[in-house]
C-alpha positions, -999 to +999 in steps of 0.1 A: +510+236+708+506+273+708+488+290+679+473+324+672+438+329+658+415+358+653+381+357+670+355+384+670+353+404+702+318+393+713+326+356+707+358+359+727+340+377+756+314+349+757+342+323+755+359+340+785+326+342+805+318+305+798+353+294+806+352+312+839+318+297+848+331+262+840+364+267+858+384+262+826+411+282+809+401+299+776+425+275+758+410+244+773+374+255+765+384+262+729+402+229+726+372+210+740+347+228+717+369+223+687+373+186+695+335+182+699+328+200+667+353+179+647+338+147+663+303+158+653+315+165+618+331+131+614+300+114+626+278+134+602+301+124+573+299+087+583+261+089+585+260+106+551+282+078+536+260+051+552+228+068+539+243+069+504+252+032+505+220+019+521+197+045+504+205+030+470+191-004+480+155-012+471+134-031+496+139-063+476+177-059+480+175-056+518+177-087+538+146-095+559+149-096+597+146-133+596+175-135+571+196-112+593+188-133+624+197-165+606+230-149+595+238-137+630+230-172+645+253-188+619+282-164+627+277-170+665+275-208+660+307-208+639+326-189+667+315-213+694 
């Protein structure tokens, strides 16, 4: 899909140089960079949500490694 965006001249010039070095079109480089940025942003949001959930637990609320292993074994055993 075609679209028009405004980019500062120095950034566009660096984009063109980088695209040329990588053997990519300007559009392809921008699409790859945008895809990577959005993926990193989603991952950061997921990590933030996980930190909020697990950060609220006290150490007494967290299962011990022995409890986690036992739970894992019971799940595996039930599937076999």
